[in-house]
C-alpha positions as CSV (number, residue, x, y, z in Angstrom):
1,M,-180.3,44.6,41.9
2,S,-180.4,41.7,44.3
3,G,-183.3,39.7,45.4
4,R,-184.1,37.6,48.4
5,W,-185.9,34.4,49.2
6,Y,-189.0,34.3,51.3
7,R,-190.0,31.1,53.2
8,T,-192.9,30.3,55.5
9,V,-194.1,27.2,57.3
10,R,-197.5,26.4,58.6
11,Q,-199.1,23.4,60.3
12,I,-201.7,21.5,58.1
13,G,-204.0,20.5,60.9
14,D,-207.3,19.2,59.7
15,R,-207.5,21.5,56.7
16,P,-207.1,20.3,53.1
17,V,-203.4,20.6,52.1
18,L,-204.1,22.7,49.0
19,S,-206.0,25.2,51.2
20,V,-203.0,25.6,53.5
21,V,-200.7,25.9,50.4
22,A,-202.9,28.7,49.1
23,D,-202.8,30.5,52.4
24,V,-199.0,30.1,52.7
25,C,-198.4,31.3,49.2
26,A,-200.6,34.4,49.8
27,E,-198.6,35.1,52.9
28,L,-195.3,35.0,51.0
29,D,-196.7,37.5,48.5
30,T,-197.8,39.8,51.3
31,L,-194.4,39.6,53.1
32,A,-192.6,40.4,49.9
33,E,-194.9,43.3,49.0
34,R,-194.5,44.7,52.5
35,D,-190.7,44.8,51.8
36,G,-191.1,46.5,48.4
37,M,-190.5,43.2,46.6
38,R,-192.5,40.9,44.3
39,L,-192.3,37.2,43.9
40,A,-190.2,36.4,40.9
41,R,-191.8,33.0,40.1
42,H,-194.4,30.6,41.4
43,P,-193.7,29.4,45.0
44,I,-192.2,26.0,45.6
45,W,-194.1,24.1,48.3
46,T,-193.3,20.9,50.2
47,V,-195.4,18.9,52.6
48,Y,-193.4,17.3,55.5
49,D,-194.1,16.2,59.0
50,G,-197.6,17.6,59.0
51,R,-196.5,21.0,57.8
52,V,-196.4,22.9,54.5
53,M,-193.2,24.8,53.7
54,C,-193.4,27.3,50.9
55,E,-190.6,29.4,49.5
56,A,-190.0,31.7,46.5
57,P,-187.5,34.2,45.3
58,A,-188.4,37.9,45.1
59,V,-187.0,40.9,43.3
60,P,-187.5,44.6,44.1
61,L,-190.6,46.3,42.7
62,P,-189.8,48.8,40.0
63,E,-189.7,52.4,41.0
64,T,-192.6,54.6,39.9
65,D,-191.8,57.8,38.0
66,T,-192.7,59.8,41.1
67,Q,-190.4,57.8,43.3
68,L,-187.5,58.2,40.8
69,V,-188.0,61.9,40.5
70,R,-188.1,62.5,44.2
71,R,-185.1,60.3,44.8
72,L,-183.0,62.1,42.2
73,G,-184.3,65.4,43.7
74,R,-183.0,64.4,47.2
75,H,-179.6,63.7,45.6
76,R,-179.6,67.4,44.4
77,W,-180.2,66.7,40.7
78,S,-181.6,69.8,38.9
79,V,-185.1,69.8,37.3
80,A,-183.4,70.0,33.9
81,Q,-181.2,66.9,34.6
82,I,-184.2,64.9,35.9
83,A,-186.3,65.9,32.9
84,A,-183.6,64.9,30.5
85,L,-183.2,61.5,32.2
86,T,-186.8,60.7,32.5
87,S,-188.1,62.3,29.3
88,M,-190.7,64.2,31.4
89,P,-191.5,67.9,30.8
90,A,-189.6,70.1,33.2
91,D,-192.9,71.6,34.7
92,R,-194.1,68.1,35.6
93,V,-190.7,67.3,37.3
94,A,-190.9,70.6,39.2
95,A,-194.5,69.8,40.3
96,L,-193.4,66.3,41.5
97,L,-190.6,67.8,43.4
98,G,-192.9,70.3,44.9
99,G,-191.9,70.9,48.5
100,D,-188.7,68.9,48.1
101,R,-187.0,72.0,46.7
């Protein structure tokens, strides 16, 4: 799976630098989460020319069991095949697929 880098820049203005850094890092986390990603390590931040630039790599969020079952169901996997792959009982798989079948 591939990742991506997120970067954001904000003017410091009259606020304390660390306050701006905290806001910018939180914004990175929000942007990544909105795209189904999570930050892979602590953001790197730099102050230059009255601005804070913050960037961090992100990786995809892991799929939940429900998402995995539904994705496999959309690809026409049988309940038995999904149950064998996920180690879930077949009745739970069938319930998660619900109207997808």
